[in-house]
Each structure stands twice: as structure tokens, then as C-alpha cells.
KOLFI-121896 format. One line per field, with one value per atom (N, C-alpha, C, O, CB): x negated, y negated, z negated; residue number from 1; residue in one letter. Coordinates in steps of 0.1 Angstrom, whole numbers, padded with zeros to 4 digits. Glycine has a CB too. Example, Ala and Ser with C-alpha at 12.3 -4.5 7.8 and 13.67 -1.06 7.14 Angstrom:
# residues 2
xx = (-0132  -0123  -0132  -0142  -0113  -0128  -0137  -0129  -0134  -0141)
yy = (0057  0045  0033  0033  0045  0022  0011  0000  -0011  0006)
zz = (-0078  -0078  -0078  -0085  -0090  -0071  -0071  -0079  -0080  -0057)
num = (1  1  1  1  1  2  2  2  2  2)
residu = (A  A  A  A  A  S  S  S  S  S)
//
This chain:
# residues 168
xx = (1827  1839  1841  1847  1837  1836  1837  1852  1856  1828  1860  1874  1883  1883  1878  1892  1901  1909  1913  1910  1913  1921  1913  1920  1925  1901  1894  1887  1880  1884  1890  1883  1889  1900  1886  1880  1884  1893  1890  1873  1903  1912  1909  1906  1928  1909  1905  1915  1919  1891  1919  1927  1919  1909  1938  1922  1914  1924  1935  1908  1918  1927  1918  1906  1933  1923  1916  1923  1935  1915  1916  1921  1918  1906  1917  1928  1926  1938  1947  1920  1939  1950  1952  1964  1948  1941  1943  1946  1955  1929  1940  1944  1959  1966  1934  1963  1977  1987  1998  1980  1983  1992  1990  1998  1989  1981  1979  1970  1970  1993  1963  1955  1940  1933  1954  1936  1924  1926  1933  1914  1918  1918  1909  1898  1913  1914  1906  1898  1903  1914  1886  1876  1868  1862  1865  1869  1861  1869  1863  1860  1883  1890  1890  1888  1904  1892  1890  1875  1873  1894  1865  1852  1850  1842  1843  1856  1855  1862  1856  1861  1874  1881  1873  1873  1894  1867  1860  1849  1846  1855  1841  1829  1833  1828  1820  1843  1848  1852  1849  1859  1860  1865  1852  1851  1875  1843  1831  1823  1816  1821  1824  1817  1826  1822  1814  1838  1846  1857  1863  1839  1859  1869  1883  1884  1865  1895  1907  1913  1916  1916  1914  1919  1935  1942  1914  1940  1953  1962  1974  1955  1954  1960  1951  1940  1971  1955  1947  1957  1966  1939  1956  1965  1959  1947  1971  1965  1960  1969  1981  1959  1964  1971  1965  1954  1970  1973  1968  1959  1959  1981  1952  1944  1952  1952  1933  1960  1969  1966  1969  1984  1961  1955  1966  1963  1951  1977  1988  1992  1993  2001  1994  1997  1985  1988  2000  1974  1962  1961  1959  1950  1963  1962  1974  1972  1963  1986  1998  1996  2000  2011  1991  1990  1978  1980  1986  1967  1957  1962  1960  1943  1970  1976  1985  1985  1983  1993  2003  1996  2000  2012  1985  1978  1971  1971  1967  1966  1960  1970  1968  1951  1980  1990  1998  2004  2000  1999  2007  1998  2002  2015  1984  1974  1973  1969  1977  1977  1978  1963  1962  1985  1953  1939  1930  1933  1935  1918  1908  1897  1889  1900  1898  1890  1898  1906  1877  1895  1900  1888  1880  1909  1886  1876  1883  1891  1868  1879  1885  1874  1862  1890  1878  1870  1876  1888  1868  1866  1871  1874  1875  1883  1874  1879  1868  1871  1892  1855  1845  1835  1826  1838  1837  1830  1833  1840  1831  1829  1831  1843  1847  1819  1851  1862  1872  1873  1868  1880  1890  1901  1907  1896  1903  1912  1906  1913  1918  1892  1886  1889  1882  1872  1897  1901  1902  1908  1914  1896  1895  1888  1894  1888  1877  1870  1880  1881  1856  1886  1894  1907  1911  1898  1913  1924  1919  1927  1929  1907  1902  1900  1905  1890  1894  1891  1904  1904  1884  1914  1928  1933  1940  1938  1931  1938  1928  1932  1944  1915  1906  1905  1906  1892  1904  1903  1888  1885  1908  1880  1865  1858  1863  1860  1847  1839  1828  1824  1833  1824  1813  1803  1803  1818  1796  1788  1776  1772  1783  1772  1760  1763  1753  1757  1775  1777  1776  1770  1790  1783  1781  1766  1760  1793  1761  1747  1737  1729  1742  1740  1732  1734  1725  1735  1747  1749  1743  1738  1762  1743  1737  1721  1715  1741  1716  1702  1697  1687  1698  1704  1700  1702  1694  1707  1713  1718  1707  1705  1732  1701  1692  1678  1671  1688  1676  1665  1669  1660  1663  1681  1685  1687  1683  1698  1695  1698  1698  1703  1711  1694  1694  1708  1711  1687  1717  1731  1738  1749  1740  1732  1738  1740  1750  1729  1731  1732  1745  1747  1720  1753  1765  1778  1789  1767  1776  1786  1791  1783  1782  1803  1810  1817  1825  1821  1814  1820  1820  1810  1813  1830  1832  1836  1840  1844  1834  1840  1844  1838  1829  1854  1859  1867  1869  1866  1872  1881  1894  1894  1875  1905  1918  1923  1925  1927  1927  1931  1921  1909  1946  1923  1913  1910  1907  1918  1910  1907  1896  1895  1920  1886  1874  1878  1882  1860  1876  1878  1866  1858  1889  1862  1849  1852  1859  1839  1849  1849  1838  1826  1850  1840  1830  1830  1839  1833  1819  1818  1829  1836  1805  1831  1841  1837  1846  1847  1825  1819  1818  1813  1806  1821  1819  1804  1801  1823  1795  1781  1777  1770  1773  1781  1777  1784  1779  1781  1797  1804  1796  1795  1818  1792  1785  1772  1770  1782  1764  1752  1754  1747  1747  1763  1766  1771  1766  1776  1781  1786  1775  1775  1798  1767  1756  1747  1742  1747  1746  1737  1743  1736  1734  1756  1762  1768  1770  1773  1771  1779  1771  1778  1781  1758  1751  1755  1756  1736  1756  1759  1773  1777  1753  1782  1796  1803  1811  1802  1801  1808  1805  1814  1804  1793  1790  1798  1803  1774  1799  1807  1821  1827  1805  1826  1840  1842  1853  1845  1832  1835  1835  1844  1822  1827  1827  1840  1846  1816  1844  1856  1869  1878  1858  1869  1880  1879  1887  1882  1868  1866  1862  1863  1880  1857  1852  1839  1835  1853  1832  1818  1815  1822  1806  1803  1800  1792  1795  1791  1784  1776  1766  1765  1769  1758  1748  1735  1727  1745  1733  1721  1718  1727  1722  1705  1702  1695  1691  1694)
yy = (1834  1825  1818  1807  1815  1823  1815  1815  1806  1821  1826  1825  1820  1825  1839  1811  1805  1815  1813  1795  1826  1837  1842  1846  1848  1843  1849  1838  1841  1858  1825  1813  1814  1818  1798  1810  1808  1797  1787  1806  1797  1785  1777  1783  1789  1765  1756  1745  1738  1750  1743  1732  1722  1725  1737  1709  1698  1690  1686  1688  1688  1680  1669  1671  1689  1657  1645  1640  1639  1634  1638  1633  1618  1615  1641  1610  1595  1588  1588  1590  1582  1573  1562  1560  1568  1556  1543  1549  1543  1534  1558  1564  1569  1566  1576  1575  1580  1568  1569  1589  1557  1545  1537  1528  1535  1541  1534  1521  1512  1530  1520  1509  1511  1501  1506  1523  1527  1538  1548  1530  1536  1546  1558  1556  1540  1570  1582  1585  1588  1593  1584  1587  1600  1606  1575  1605  1618  1630  1638  1620  1630  1641  1643  1654  1639  1633  1634  1637  1643  1620  1633  1637  1651  1658  1630  1657  1672  1679  1688  1677  1675  1681  1682  1692  1674  1670  1669  1678  1686  1655  1678  1688  1702  1710  1686  1706  1720  1724  1735  1722  1715  1718  1720  1730  1706  1711  1713  1726  1731  1701  1731  1743  1755  1767  1742  1753  1764  1769  1779  1775  1761  1765  1759  1749  1760  1765  1760  1752  1758  1773  1739  1731  1732  1728  1717  1737  1739  1727  1726  1750  1719  1706  1697  1700  1708  1684  1675  1668  1661  1664  1670  1664  1654  1656  1675  1643  1632  1632  1629  1617  1634  1635  1625  1620  1649  1621  1612  1620  1633  1604  1613  1621  1626  1621  1612  1635  1641  1657  1664  1639  1661  1675  1685  1695  1676  1684  1693  1694  1705  1689  1682  1682  1688  1694  1668  1685  1691  1706  1713  1684  1711  1725  1733  1744  1728  1726  1733  1735  1745  1726  1724  1723  1734  1742  1708  1735  1744  1758  1767  1741  1762  1774  1779  1790  1772  1770  1773  1777  1787  1762  1770  1774  1787  1795  1764  1791  1803  1815  1825  1803  1812  1823  1826  1838  1819  1817  1820  1824  1828  1807  1824  1828  1818  1822  1842  1805  1796  1792  1787  1784  1794  1791  1801  1807  1776  1802  1811  1802  1807  1819  1789  1780  1767  1762  1777  1761  1749  1740  1743  1749  1729  1719  1707  1701  1717  1703  1691  1680  1683  1694  1668  1656  1646  1644  1649  1641  1631  1637  1649  1625  1629  1632  1641  1647  1640  1640  1648  1640  1646  1655  1627  1618  1617  1625  1606  1606  1604  1596  1596  1596  1591  1583  1592  1604  1577  1586  1595  1600  1610  1587  1595  1600  1610  1617  1588  1612  1623  1637  1641  1621  1644  1657  1669  1679  1655  1667  1678  1691  1702  1673  1690  1702  1709  1721  1698  1702  1708  1714  1725  1696  1707  1713  1726  1736  1702  1726  1737  1749  1760  1734  1747  1756  1762  1774  1750  1754  1758  1770  1778  1747  1770  1780  1791  1801  1773  1790  1800  1813  1813  1795  1823  1837  1841  1847  1848  1836  1839  1826  1819  1852  1823  1811  1815  1826  1805  1804  1805  1793  1783  1805  1793  1782  1779  1767  1785  1789  1787  1776  1769  1800  1774  1765  1751  1742  1769  1746  1732  1730  1720  1728  1740  1739  1736  1727  1753  1744  1742  1727  1720  1753  1723  1710  1699  1689  1706  1701  1690  1691  1680  1693  1703  1705  1697  1689  1719  1700  1693  1679  1671  1698  1674  1660  1652  1640  1660  1659  1653  1649  1640  1663  1654  1652  1639  1632  1664  1634  1622  1611  1600  1625  1614  1604  1611  1622  1597  1603  1608  1609  1617  1599  1600  1601  1614  1616  1590  1623  1636  1643  1651  1644  1641  1648  1645  1651  1645  1634  1629  1638  1637  1614  1646  1652  1664  1672  1657  1665  1676  1686  1694  1669  1687  1696  1711  1716  1695  1717  1733  1739  1733  1735  1753  1761  1775  1780  1762  1780  1793  1800  1795  1791  1811  1820  1822  1825  1834  1821  1825  1834  1830  1813  1846  1857  1857  1861  1854  1854  1856  1841  1840  1866  1832  1818  1812  1811  1809  1807  1801  1785  1780  1804  1779  1765  1759  1765  1762  1748  1741  1727  1721  1742  1720  1705  1699  1702  1702  1690  1682  1668  1665  1680  1660  1647  1637  1641  1642  1626  1617  1607  1601  1609  1606  1597  1604  1616  1590  1598  1605  1608  1619  1595  1600  1603  1615  1624  1591  1616  1628  1641  1652  1626  1638  1650  1657  1669  1647  1648  1652  1659  1670  1640  1653  1659  1673  1683  1649  1674  1686  1697  1709  1683  1693  1704  1708  1720  1699  1700  1705  1715  1724  1693  1712  1721  1735  1745  1714  1734  1747  1755  1768  1745  1749  1756  1769  1779  1745  1768  1781  1794  1805  1780  1792  1803  1806  1816  1802  1796  1796  1807  1814  1782  1809  1819  1833  1841  1817  1835  1850  1852  1863  1852  1843  1844  1847  1855  1833  1839  1841  1855  1862  1829  1858  1872  1883  1892  1876  1882  1891  1891  1901  1889  1879  1876  1882  1887  1861  1881  1885  1900  1905  1876  1906  1920  1922  1933  1928  1912  1914  1919  1923  1901  1919  1925  1930  1927  1914  1939  1945  1934  1922  1957  1940  1932  1923  1924  1941  1916  1907  1915  1909  1898  1927  1934  1934  1935  1949  1932  1932  1943  1945  1922)
zz = (0172  0171  0183  0183  0159  0194  0207  0212  0219  0217  0209  0214  0203  0191  0220  0206  0197  0189  0177  0204  0195  0188  0176  0167  0197  0176  0165  0157  0148  0170  0159  0152  0138  0135  0159  0129  0115  0114  0121  0106  0106  0104  0092  0081  0102  0093  0083  0081  0090  0086  0068  0064  0057  0050  0054  0059  0053  0044  0047  0065  0031  0022  0017  0013  0010  0017  0013  -0001  -0001  0024  -0011  -0023  -0025  -0026  -0035  -0024  -0025  -0029  -0020  -0013  -0040  -0043  -0034  -0030  -0055  -0031  -0022  -0008  -0001  -0022  -0003  0010  0012  0022  0013  0001  0001  0000  0006  -0011  -0006  -0006  0007  0009  -0018  0015  0028  0027  0035  0033  0016  0014  0019  0021  -0001  0022  0028  0038  0036  0017  0049  0059  0055  0051  0072  0057  0054  0066  0077  0050  0063  0075  0073  0082  0075  0060  0056  0062  0069  0040  0060  0064  0080  0084  0060  0087  0102  0106  0116  0109  0098  0101  0099  0107  0094  0089  0086  0097  0103  0073  0101  0112  0125  0132  0114  0128  0141  0141  0151  0144  0130  0129  0130  0137  0116  0123  0123  0136  0141  0113  0143  0158  0166  0173  0164  0165  0174  0171  0179  0172  0158  0154  0158  0154  0140  0164  0168  0159  0161  0171  0148  0139  0144  0150  0124  0140  0144  0132  0121  0148  0133  0122  0122  0132  0123  0110  0109  0103  0105  0101  0097  0092  0086  0081  0083  0085  0076  0067  0072  0084  0054  0045  0036  0031  0037  0033  0026  0012  0013  0035  0001  -0012  -0021  -0020  -0018  -0031  -0042  -0052  -0052  -0051  -0060  -0070  -0081  -0092  -0077  -0078  -0087  -0089  -0080  -0082  -0099  -0102  -0098  -0090  -0118  -0103  -0100  -0086  -0080  -0108  -0080  -0066  -0057  -0047  -0062  -0060  -0053  -0054  -0044  -0058  -0067  -0070  -0063  -0058  -0085  -0063  -0058  -0043  -0037  -0061  -0035  -0021  -0018  -0008  -0017  -0025  -0021  -0024  -0016  -0030  -0035  -0038  -0027  -0023  -0050  -0022  -0011  0001  0007  -0007  0004  0017  0016  0026  0020  0003  0001  0001  0006  -0011  -0006  -0009  0003  0004  -0021  0012  0025  0036  0047  0031  0034  0044  0055  0066  0051  0053  0063  0068  0079  0057  0060  0064  0057  0047  0060  0064  0059  0050  0042  0071  0052  0046  0043  0051  0055  0031  0027  0024  0015  0017  0031  0028  0023  0030  0041  0011  0004  0005  0005  -0011  0005  0005  -0005  -0006  0019  -0014  -0023  -0037  -0038  -0018  -0047  -0060  -0068  -0077  -0059  -0064  -0071  -0080  -0085  -0061  -0081  -0089  -0103  -0109  -0083  -0109  -0125  -0128  -0140  -0131  -0118  -0121  -0128  -0125  -0107  -0139  -0145  -0136  -0140  -0156  -0124  -0115  -0106  -0098  -0107  -0106  -0098  -0104  -0114  -0096  -0099  -0105  -0094  -0097  -0112  -0083  -0073  -0078  -0076  -0061  -0084  -0090  -0100  -0100  -0097  -0108  -0118  -0111  -0115  -0129  -0101  -0094  -0087  -0087  -0084  -0081  -0075  -0084  -0081  -0068  -0096  -0106  -0111  -0115  -0116  -0112  -0117  -0110  -0116  -0118  -0097  -0088  -0083  -0077  -0075  -0085  -0079  -0087  -0099  -0078  -0080  -0087  -0090  -0100  -0078  -0080  -0081  -0078  -0069  -0070  -0085  -0082  -0073  -0072  -0096  -0065  -0055  -0058  -0050  -0040  -0068  -0072  -0064  -0064  -0086  -0056  -0048  -0036  -0032  -0042  -0032  -0021  -0026  -0019  -0014  -0037  -0041  -0047  -0045  -0052  -0053  -0057  -0045  -0045  -0063  -0035  -0022  -0016  -0012  -0011  -0016  -0011  -0019  -0014  -0009  -0033  -0042  -0040  -0039  -0059  -0039  -0037  -0024  -0025  -0036  -0013  -0001  -0001  0004  0011  -0007  -0008  -0017  -0015  -0015  -0027  -0036  -0027  -0032  -0048  -0016  -0007  0000  0005  0004  0001  0007  -0003  -0001  0015  -0015  -0025  -0039  -0040  -0022  -0048  -0062  -0067  -0076  -0071  -0061  -0066  -0063  -0068  -0060  -0056  -0053  -0067  -0068  -0044  -0076  -0089  -0097  -0108  -0097  -0092  -0098  -0093  -0099  -0095  -0082  -0077  -0086  -0091  -0063  -0087  -0095  -0086  -0091  -0106  -0074  -0065  -0069  -0075  -0053  -0066  -0070  -0057  -0047  -0082  -0058  -0047  -0053  -0062  -0036  -0046  -0051  -0041  -0030  -0064  -0045  -0035  -0041  -0053  -0031  -0035  -0039  -0028  -0016  -0042  -0031  -0022  -0011  -0014  -0017  0001  0011  0018  0030  0022  0009  0013  0005  -0008  0011  0012  0005  0005  0015  0013  -0008  -0009  -0013  -0021  -0019  -0006  -0009  -0011  -0002  0003  -0022  -0023  -0017  -0019  -0038  -0008  -0001  -0008  -0015  0015  -0005  -0009  -0004  0005  -0006  -0008  -0003  0008  0014  -0015  0011  0022  0035  0035  0017  0046  0059  0061  0065  0072  0057  0058  0051  0057  0053  0038  0029  0034  0034  0014  0040  0045  0056  0057  0049  0065  0077  0073  0078  0086  0065  0059  0053  0056  0049  0044  0037  0047  0047  0025  0055  0065  0074  0078  0072  0079  0088  0080  0086  0093  0068  0060  0057  0059  0046  0054  0050  0061  0060  0040  0073  0084  0089  0091  0097  0090  0095  0087  0092  0095  0074  0065  0063  0058  0052  0065  0062  0069  0063  0065  0083  0091  0085  0085  0105  0081  0076  0063  0061  0073  0054  0042  0045  0039  0035  0054  0058  0065  0064  0067  0073  0080  0068  0068  0091  0059  0047  0039  0036  0038  0036  0029  0036  0029  0027  0049  0057  0063  0070  0068  0058  0062  0077  0082  0059  0083  0097  0098  0109  0104  0087  0088  0073  0064  0093  0072  0060  0051  0052  0063  0043  0032  0039  0051  0022  0032  0036  0040  0048  0024  0037  0040  0056  0064  0034  0059  0074  0077  0088  0078)
num = (1  1  1  1  1  2  2  2  2  2  3  3  3  3  3  4  4  4  4  4  5  5  5  5  5  6  6  6  6  6  7  7  7  7  7  8  8  8  8  8  9  9  9  9  9  10  10  10  10  10  11  11  11  11  11  12  12  12  12  12  13  13  13  13  13  14  14  14  14  14  15  15  15  15  15  16  16  16  16  16  17  17  17  17  17  18  18  18  18  18  19  19  19  19  19  20  20  20  20  20  21  21  21  21  21  22  22  22  22  22  23  23  23  23  23  24  24  24  24  24  25  25  25  25  25  26  26  26  26  26  27  27  27  27  27  28  28  28  28  28  29  29  29  29  29  30  30  30  30  30  31  31  31  31  31  32  32  32  32  32  33  33  33  33  33  34  34  34  34  34  35  35  35  35  35  36  36  36  36  36  37  37  37  37  37  38  38  38  38  38  39  39  39  39  39  40  40  40  40  40  41  41  41  41  41  42  42  42  42  42  43  43  43  43  43  44  44  44  44  44  45  45  45  45  45  46  46  46  46  46  47  47  47  47  47  48  48  48  48  48  49  49  49  49  49  50  50  50  50  50  51  51  51  51  51  52  52  52  52  52  53  53  53  53  53  54  54  54  54  54  55  55  55  55  55  56  56  56  56  56  57  57  57  57  57  58  58  58  58  58  59  59  59  59  59  60  60  60  60  60  61  61  61  61  61  62  62  62  62  62  63  63  63  63  63  64  64  64  64  64  65  65  65  65  65  66  66  66  66  66  67  67  67  67  67  68  68  68  68  68  69  69  69  69  69  70  70  70  70  70  71  71  71  71  71  72  72  72  72  72  73  73  73  73  73  74  74  74  74  74  75  75  75  75  75  76  76  76  76  76  77  77  77  77  77  78  78  78  78  78  79  79  79  79  79  80  80  80  80  80  81  81  81  81  81  82  82  82  82  82  83  83  83  83  83  84  84  84  84  84  85  85  85  85  85  86  86  86  86  86  87  87  87  87  87  88  88  88  88  88  89  89  89  89  89  90  90  90  90  90  91  91  91  91  91  92  92  92  92  92  93  93  93  93  93  94  94  94  94  94  95  95  95  95  95  96  96  96  96  96  97  97  97  97  97  98  98  98  98  98  99  99  99  99  99  100  100  100  100  100  101  101  101  101  101  102  102  102  102  102  103  103  103  103  103  104  104  104  104  104  105  105  105  105  105  106  106  106  106  106  107  107  107  107  107  108  108  108  108  108  109  109  109  109  109  110  110  110  110  110  111  111  111  111  111  112  112  112  112  112  113  113  113  113  113  114  114  114  114  114  115  115  115  115  115  116  116  116  116  116  117  117  117  117  117  118  118  118  118  118  119  119  119  119  119  120  120  120  120  120  121  121  121  121  121  122  122  122  122  122  123  123  123  123  123  124  124  124  124  124  125  125  125  125  125  126  126  126  126  126  127  127  127  127  127  128  128  128  128  128  129  129  129  129  129  130  130  130  130  130  131  131  131  131  131  132  132  132  132  132  133  133  133  133  133  134  134  134  134  134  135  135  135  135  135  136  136  136  136  136  137  137  137  137  137  138  138  138  138  138  139  139  139  139  139  140  140  140  140  140  141  141  141  141  141  142  142  142  142  142  143  143  143  143  143  144  144  144  144  144  145  145  145  145  145  146  146  146  146  146  147  147  147  147  147  148  148  148  148  148  149  149  149  149  149  150  150  150  150  150  151  151  151  151  151  152  152  152  152  152  153  153  153  153  153  154  154  154  154  154  155  155  155  155  155  156  156  156  156  156  157  157  157  157  157  158  158  158  158  158  159  159  159  159  159  160  160  160  160  160  161  161  161  161  161  162  162  162  162  162  163  163  163  163  163  164  164  164  164  164  165  165  165  165  165  166  166  166  166  166  167  167  167  167  167  168  168  168  168  168)
residu = (M  M  M  M  M  K  K  K  K  K  D  D  D  D  D  Q  Q  Q  Q  Q  E  E  E  E  E  N  N  N  N  N  A  A  A  A  A  F  F  F  F  F  R  R  R  R  R  V  V  V  V  V  A  A  A  A  A  V  V  V  V  V  I  I  I  I  I  T  T  T  T  T  S  S  S  S  S  S  S  S  S  S  D  D  D  D  D  S  S  S  S  S  G  G  G  G  G  Y  Y  Y  Y  Y  R  R  R  R  R  G  G  G  G  G  E  E  E  E  E  R  R  R  R  R  E  E  E  E  E  D  D  D  D  D  K  K  K  K  K  S  S  S  S  S  G  G  G  G  G  P  P  P  P  P  A  A  A  A  A  I  I  I  I  I  A  A  A  A  A  E  E  E  E  E  M  M  M  M  M  M  M  M  M  M  Q  Q  Q  Q  Q  E  E  E  E  E  A  A  A  A  A  G  G  G  G  G  Y  Y  Y  Y  Y  A  A  A  A  A  V  V  V  V  V  T  T  T  T  T  G  G  G  G  G  I  I  I  I  I  T  T  T  T  T  L  L  L  L  L  L  L  L  L  L  P  P  P  P  P  D  D  D  D  D  D  D  D  D  D  R  R  R  R  R  K  K  K  K  K  M  M  M  M  M  L  L  L  L  L  A  A  A  A  A  D  D  D  D  D  T  T  T  T  T  M  M  M  M  M  A  A  A  A  A  E  E  E  E  E  I  I  I  I  I  C  C  C  C  C  D  D  D  D  D  T  T  T  T  T  G  G  G  G  G  A  A  A  A  A  A  A  A  A  A  D  D  D  D  D  L  L  L  L  L  I  I  I  I  I  L  L  L  L  L  T  T  T  T  T  T  T  T  T  T  G  G  G  G  G  G  G  G  G  G  T  T  T  T  T  G  G  G  G  G  F  F  F  F  F  S  S  S  S  S  P  P  P  P  P  R  R  R  R  R  D  D  D  D  D  V  V  V  V  V  M  M  M  M  M  P  P  P  P  P  E  E  E  E  E  A  A  A  A  A  T  T  T  T  T  L  L  L  L  L  D  D  D  D  D  I  I  I  I  I  C  C  C  C  C  E  E  E  E  E  R  R  R  R  R  L  L  L  L  L  V  V  V  V  V  P  P  P  P  P  G  G  G  G  G  I  I  I  I  I  P  P  P  P  P  E  E  E  E  E  A  A  A  A  A  M  M  M  M  M  R  R  R  R  R  A  A  A  A  A  Y  Y  Y  Y  Y  S  S  S  S  S  L  L  L  L  L  T  T  T  T  T  I  I  I  I  I  T  T  T  T  T  R  R  R  R  R  R  R  R  R  R  A  A  A  A  A  M  M  M  M  M  L  L  L  L  L  S  S  S  S  S  R  R  R  R  R  A  A  A  A  A  A  A  A  A  A  A  A  A  A  A  G  G  G  G  G  I  I  I  I  I  R  R  R  R  R  K  K  K  K  K  Q  Q  Q  Q  Q  T  T  T  T  T  L  L  L  L  L  I  I  I  I  I  I  I  I  I  I  N  N  N  N  N  M  M  M  M  M  P  P  P  P  P  G  G  G  G  G  S  S  S  S  S  P  P  P  P  P  K  K  K  K  K  A  A  A  A  A  V  V  V  V  V  R  R  R  R  R  E  E  E  E  E  C  C  C  C  C  L  L  L  L  L  E  E  E  E  E  Y  Y  Y  Y  Y  I  I  I  I  I  L  L  L  L  L  P  P  P  P  P  A  A  A  A  A  L  L  L  L  L  S  S  S  S  S  H  H  H  H  H  G  G  G  G  G  L  L  L  L  L  E  E  E  E  E  I  I  I  I  I  L  L  L  L  L  L  L  L  L  L  G  G  G  G  G  R  R  R  R  R  T  T  T  T  T  G  G  G  G  G  N  N  N  N  N  C  C  C  C  C  A  A  A  A  A  R  R  R  R  R)
//
């Protein structure tokens, strides 16, 4: 992914009522964008939306259906609050689930904090776009991204038909 022309395209979506109303600064979305750019990905946009299941699902579906990004990374909305609906919005639109990614993030995060078991993050594929729900805090976002990034590009290469299966 060294040249920008072949870089994977990533869209970042933050789910936050207070951020959407301008009452709280979104730090997680920009943290994701920064890390992804440093890793050689092309960030196609950072969107801040309220914790609204339909709005989140519609936005993700549009990105997938128009081929605007190869990867959508979401942040926020994966906890226990009644307004935390990002996993449900993600599952509403996915055609195939990818449970290993959030399982790996939770397993790794449990080595840092027991609260990781409270994450309801999901991941899945719609058309040729991978969607991954990330945690809501900048610290947890950085930890999880650092953990999954080494394997992520291979999965995207397979999804987009740039390489064959996982056999070595």
C-alpha cells in the first residue's frame, strides 16, 4: 500500500449524540483517521452522526453500495446505554459477519482492562466493504487498531480480489 493510488480507502463514522449536538469534541474519529493515514490508507471522510440506528445504517449502506470505501471504521455506540446502537445498525446492513475481528479486539483489550468484556462491537461485510465497530475512547481505539492493523490489509486484499486465499 505504499502508493496512494492502490491504498485502501477508509471512511470513519463516529456515533455520538453529544458530539453531533456540538456539546462534546469527537477525538476518536480523528484518532482513527490519523492512524489509518499513517498506515498508508486513504481516508475518504470522517462523519459524525447521532446515535440513531436508521441514520447510521443508511449512511454505512450508502458508502458500501456506492463503493466509496473499502473499509468503514466506526467509533462509539457499542456500550450498554439504550442509545448505543452501532452494532445493531451494522448488523442491519451486513451481508456476511466477521466475528473474529471484534472477538480479537475484545480478547486483546481484556489484557488491558476487564471492562473490555462490555463491548458489543460487531464487524461484517456488505458488498466489497468491510465494516468494523471500534471502541468510543481514543485510547481504546488506538490500542485496538494497533492490534488489528497487521492482519487487516490481508483481509481487504482478499475481499477486493487483489490476492488469493490465506494459505501460505
